[in-house]
N, CA, C and O atoms as a DFTB+ gen file, in Angstrom:
88 C
 N C O
     1  1     101.956      93.286      74.290
     2  2     101.853      92.344      75.415
     3  2     103.195      92.260      76.160
     4  3     103.236      92.316      77.389
     5  1     104.269      92.128      75.412
     6  2     105.576      92.004      76.062
     7  2     105.894      93.245      76.897
     8  3     106.463      93.140      77.984
     9  1     105.527      94.408      76.387
    10  2     105.814      95.648      77.115
    11  2     105.177      95.619      78.493
    12  3     105.796      96.022      79.478
    13  1     103.937      95.139      78.565
    14  2     103.236      95.091      79.849
    15  2     103.974      94.149      80.801
    16  3     104.141      94.461      81.980
    17  1     104.415      92.999      80.291
    18  2     105.133      92.031      81.136
    19  2     106.425      92.640      81.655
    20  3     106.769      92.463      82.823
    21  1     107.139      93.352      80.803
    22  2     108.401      93.984      81.226
    23  2     108.121      95.017      82.307
    24  3     108.843      95.089      83.301
    25  1     107.075      95.817      82.116
    26  2     106.751      96.845      83.114
    27  2     106.407      96.203      84.450
    28  3     106.836      96.675      85.503
    29  1     105.622      95.116      84.402
    30  2     105.260      94.423      85.647
    31  2     106.502      93.874      86.333
    32  3     106.639      93.992      87.551
    33  1     107.400      93.280      85.571
    34  2     108.619      92.713      86.159
    35  2     109.453      93.812      86.815
    36  3     109.960      93.634      87.922
    37  1     109.593      94.947      86.130
    38  2     110.376      96.060      86.691
    39  2     109.748      96.539      87.989
    40  3     110.455      96.819      88.957
    41  1     108.420      96.635      88.016
    42  2     107.736      97.106      89.222
    43  2     107.939      96.119      90.370
    44  3     108.165      96.520      91.511
    45  1     107.855      94.832      90.058
    46  2     108.055      93.809      91.098
    47  2     109.475      93.889      91.656
    48  3     109.672      93.784      92.867
    49  1     110.457      94.073      90.786
    50  2     111.847      94.171      91.258
    51  2     112.013      95.394      92.151
    52  3     112.691      95.336      93.177
    53  1     111.392      96.498      91.754
    54  2     111.484      97.717      92.556
    55  2     110.917      97.471      93.950
    56  3     111.529      97.839      94.953
    57  1     109.731      96.839      94.006
    58  2     109.122      96.562      95.314
    59  2     109.994      95.611      96.122
    60  3     110.138      95.782      97.333
    61  1     110.573      94.620      95.475
    62  2     111.439      93.664      96.181
    63  2     112.620      94.412      96.799
    64  3     112.985      94.144      97.944
    65  1     113.215      95.336      96.064
    66  2     114.353      96.093      96.603
    67  2     113.922      96.912      97.810
    68  3     114.643      96.985      98.805
    69  1     112.754      97.526      97.726
    70  2     112.267      98.344      98.847
    71  2     112.054      97.458     100.076
    72  3     112.423      97.836     101.188
    73  1     111.463      96.284      99.874
    74  2     111.196      95.379     100.996
    75  2     112.519      94.921     101.618
    76  3     112.642      94.855     102.841
    77  1     113.505      94.605     100.778
    78  2     114.802      94.134     101.284
    79  2     115.461      95.247     102.106
    80  3     116.014      94.979     103.172
    81  1     115.407      96.488     101.620
    82  2     116.039      97.597     102.335
    83  2     115.364      97.824     103.682
    84  3     116.016      98.206     104.654
    85  1     114.061      97.590     103.736
    86  2     113.336      97.770     105.003
    87  2     113.617      96.570     105.891
    88  3     113.113      96.500     107.012
């Protein structure tokens, strides 16, 4: 369960960085 949460958090951070750069 924790692994899934970590993966989701990493993906959200990645998207946030992309949005900020745009």
